[in-house]
Legacy VTK file of the C-alpha trace (Angstrom):
# vtk DataFile Version 3.0
C-alpha trace
ASCII
DATASET POLYDATA
POINTS 255 float
-16.212 22.404 3.218
-16.360 19.218 0.947
-18.663 18.907 -1.952
-21.816 16.519 -1.297
-22.833 14.211 -4.031
-26.620 14.190 -4.474
-27.173 11.274 -6.874
-25.356 8.533 -9.025
-24.380 11.211 -11.812
-22.250 13.347 -9.320
-18.710 12.464 -10.206
-16.497 12.489 -7.705
-14.041 15.363 -7.330
-10.499 15.398 -8.114
-8.330 14.113 -5.266
-6.115 16.854 -4.948
-8.850 18.619 -3.490
-9.239 16.594 -0.249
-8.740 18.582 2.592
-4.966 18.983 3.662
-2.952 18.148 6.345
-3.312 20.135 9.593
-7.668 20.145 8.611
-10.247 18.361 10.789
-10.314 15.406 8.570
-6.888 15.547 6.285
-8.028 13.292 3.154
-11.589 13.735 3.234
-12.969 14.498 -0.563
-16.690 14.041 -0.590
-19.668 13.168 1.590
-23.021 11.186 0.408
-23.804 8.793 -2.559
-24.378 5.497 -2.266
-21.917 2.345 -2.571
-23.190 0.988 -5.894
-20.541 -0.998 -7.788
-20.393 1.815 -10.565
-19.659 4.330 -7.609
-17.061 2.084 -6.096
-15.197 1.316 -9.169
-15.160 4.958 -10.025
-14.052 5.921 -6.703
-11.009 2.770 -6.960
-10.002 4.048 -10.065
-9.070 7.741 -8.991
-7.603 6.320 -5.718
-10.794 7.171 -3.471
-11.968 4.938 -0.897
-15.175 4.816 1.219
-14.660 5.186 5.190
-16.964 6.240 7.835
-18.833 4.870 10.883
-22.546 4.244 11.783
-24.966 7.028 11.879
-22.660 9.026 9.286
-23.213 9.765 5.522
-21.013 7.738 3.142
-17.512 9.883 3.264
-15.128 9.355 0.525
-11.334 9.654 1.311
-7.822 10.542 -0.750
-5.182 10.684 1.896
-1.710 12.418 1.194
0.486 10.592 2.210
-0.979 7.243 1.145
0.014 3.771 2.617
1.324 1.086 0.129
3.203 -1.776 -0.306
5.570 -2.693 -3.199
5.471 -6.240 -3.454
9.261 -6.537 -4.015
9.590 -4.592 -0.775
7.585 -7.147 1.360
9.268 -8.713 4.453
9.127 -11.170 7.155
11.112 -11.181 10.298
12.951 -14.561 10.862
10.388 -15.833 13.302
7.496 -14.758 10.833
8.762 -16.614 8.409
9.627 -19.490 9.967
5.910 -19.695 11.494
4.409 -19.426 7.373
6.853 -21.871 5.975
5.734 -24.406 8.756
2.086 -23.100 7.830
2.714 -24.614 4.540
4.027 -27.608 5.388
1.380 -28.619 8.125
-1.408 -31.157 6.436
-5.006 -29.594 7.313
-3.335 -26.129 7.172
-3.931 -24.255 4.034
-4.880 -20.615 2.433
-8.418 -20.802 0.291
-9.578 -17.258 -1.583
-12.883 -16.347 -1.608
-14.711 -19.735 -0.179
-16.290 -17.618 2.678
-16.099 -13.904 1.296
-18.838 -12.809 3.724
-17.297 -14.416 6.378
-14.171 -12.850 6.453
-15.541 -9.366 5.783
-18.173 -9.888 8.741
-15.111 -10.745 11.028
-13.334 -7.996 9.925
-15.929 -5.623 11.040
-15.908 -7.488 14.330
-12.123 -7.281 15.013
-11.118 -5.065 17.804
-9.075 -2.005 16.411
-6.272 -0.328 18.912
-7.943 3.174 19.542
-11.554 2.298 17.997
-14.494 1.768 19.930
-16.766 0.971 16.761
-15.834 -0.339 13.176
-15.890 1.819 9.764
-17.359 -1.533 7.907
-20.760 -0.910 8.985
-23.664 -3.479 7.219
-24.118 -1.516 4.116
-20.717 -1.643 3.241
-20.822 -5.221 4.398
-23.660 -5.545 1.953
-22.039 -3.542 -0.977
-18.879 -5.257 -1.049
-20.835 -8.761 -0.553
-22.672 -7.800 -3.873
-18.836 -6.562 -5.802
-17.829 -9.934 -4.669
-20.409 -11.924 -6.458
-19.462 -9.555 -9.507
-15.732 -10.733 -9.310
-14.263 -7.398 -8.030
-14.148 -8.179 -4.355
-12.257 -11.251 -2.920
-10.770 -12.847 0.259
-7.975 -14.412 1.292
-8.221 -16.733 4.094
-6.178 -18.826 6.524
-7.635 -21.871 7.408
-6.285 -24.509 10.085
-7.818 -28.114 10.588
-11.307 -27.100 8.758
-11.726 -23.496 11.010
-11.690 -19.969 9.632
-8.735 -18.635 11.774
-8.055 -15.148 9.881
-7.754 -13.420 6.591
-8.227 -10.410 4.764
-10.531 -8.924 1.837
-9.714 -6.775 -0.815
-10.397 -5.150 -4.142
-9.020 -6.058 -7.544
-9.003 -3.921 -10.815
-6.994 -5.026 -13.510
-3.452 -5.580 -12.057
-4.039 -3.404 -9.006
-5.165 -4.957 -5.620
-6.108 -2.350 -2.735
-6.214 -4.120 0.937
-9.000 -3.512 2.587
-9.022 -5.021 6.322
-7.731 -8.121 8.078
-8.622 -9.958 11.103
-6.782 -13.095 13.009
-8.437 -15.798 15.665
-5.211 -17.291 16.272
-1.360 -15.687 16.493
-0.274 -14.442 13.417
-3.338 -15.826 10.983
-3.740 -12.332 9.537
-0.041 -11.982 8.540
-0.241 -15.680 7.140
-2.831 -14.513 4.802
-1.282 -11.157 3.802
2.114 -13.395 2.874
-0.237 -15.482 0.945
-1.421 -12.442 -0.823
2.112 -11.100 -1.529
2.929 -14.543 -2.914
-0.323 -14.894 -5.105
0.397 -11.385 -6.876
3.993 -12.205 -7.668
2.026 -14.914 -9.339
0.074 -12.951 -11.270
2.550 -9.724 -11.944
0.970 -7.222 -9.526
3.276 -5.316 -8.179
1.459 -2.601 -5.633
-0.963 -3.048 -3.225
-2.808 -0.178 -1.848
-3.092 -0.621 2.031
-4.508 3.164 2.082
-3.250 4.551 5.720
-0.235 4.136 7.830
-0.484 0.939 10.779
2.556 -0.655 12.336
1.630 -4.011 11.249
1.816 -2.949 7.482
4.952 -0.892 8.337
6.444 -4.230 9.658
5.828 -6.313 6.783
7.444 -3.637 4.400
4.808 -1.080 3.822
5.503 2.521 3.323
4.250 6.097 2.498
3.983 7.809 -0.666
2.538 11.075 -1.852
-0.876 11.147 -3.081
0.275 12.301 -6.729
2.659 9.530 -6.844
0.105 7.023 -6.257
-2.125 8.437 -8.483
0.372 8.024 -11.241
0.905 4.711 -10.193
-2.725 3.565 -10.781
-3.691 4.139 -14.584
-1.293 1.246 -16.161
-2.158 -1.173 -13.253
-5.972 -0.370 -13.334
-5.725 -0.755 -17.054
-4.099 -4.152 -16.784
-5.454 -7.508 -18.126
-7.864 -8.848 -14.968
-6.981 -11.735 -13.133
-8.985 -14.475 -13.749
-7.788 -17.128 -11.891
-8.664 -16.275 -7.987
-7.635 -19.608 -6.468
-4.345 -20.319 -4.260
-1.862 -23.063 -5.090
-0.075 -24.263 -2.772
2.708 -23.899 -5.037
2.722 -20.442 -4.719
4.270 -20.297 -1.169
7.694 -20.920 -3.366
7.501 -17.396 -4.318
7.716 -16.405 -0.681
11.309 -14.534 -1.264
10.186 -13.355 -4.529
9.556 -14.629 -8.211
11.429 -17.082 -9.764
9.642 -17.634 -13.041
7.901 -14.969 -15.756
4.655 -13.671 -14.085
1.269 -15.400 -15.156
-0.729 -13.114 -17.740
-4.065 -14.756 -17.118
-3.639 -15.376 -21.224
-5.626 -18.773 -21.167
-9.507 -19.057 -22.077
LINES 1 256
255 0 1 2 3 4 5 6 7 8 9 10 11 12 13 14 15 16 17 18 19 20 21 22 23 24 25 26 27 28 29 30 31 32 33 34 35 36 37 38 39 40 41 42 43 44 45 46 47 48 49 50 51 52 53 54 55 56 57 58 59 60 61 62 63 64 65 66 67 68 69 70 71 72 73 74 75 76 77 78 79 80 81 82 83 84 85 86 87 88 89 90 91 92 93 94 95 96 97 98 99 100 101 102 103 104 105 106 107 108 109 110 111 112 113 114 115 116 117 118 119 120 121 122 123 124 125 126 127 128 129 130 131 132 133 134 135 136 137 138 139 140 141 142 143 144 145 146 147 148 149 150 151 152 153 154 155 156 157 158 159 160 161 162 163 164 165 166 167 168 169 170 171 172 173 174 175 176 177 178 179 180 181 182 183 184 185 186 187 188 189 190 191 192 193 194 195 196 197 198 199 200 201 202 203 204 205 206 207 208 209 210 211 212 213 214 215 216 217 218 219 220 221 222 223 224 225 226 227 228 229 230 231 232 233 234 235 236 237 238 239 240 241 242 243 244 245 246 247 248 249 250 251 252 253 254
């Protein structure tokens, strides 16, 4: 049995109490409540995230193990590296941040997934994260070709911690280009860890790996409590960090 959140004042339980491996829903922590900015901030700060389908209540998860990407472990195949570098050199190809957040999250909801017939990015979730975007906490990294949005991802940022949510691609490798840009952005801003929630072959091929939930929870406080990133824009010079940082990371200490 898992607890039900009856109102906004009911706190999320300790993630360690999530259903264990071997149960019907490993990692399921609680059900109910609403996707308010306050609740979402509480959840992500504890390493908890919402994931549910249509005609289901809000379900809160804290999986064990947890899929993460240590930014210094990011890797690209030789062919994909050539693709990213060609993209970066091509006129009218660019990465933008936060220019069309709603379009990105909607495209993620519509993207087909292997082994899934529906989507967990239900309309209620789209509206909640669009509201969080207007408050400066949810962001989109977008791949543009000749003025067309062809791929991207959306994420949550707290302090110096990035929580990746979902990706989509309408052109080959467009989502991977967006992820590579996110890694470069993170390197430029001193973000060393990206939460990827649950394992996928796609993320594993880029260097993501699983760690115990307890280890993930220990990683969170210093990062979530870090100086917030103020400048959410992508400078083409950030592509120079594709192979790793070369200078002292920005701490965004300006006004």
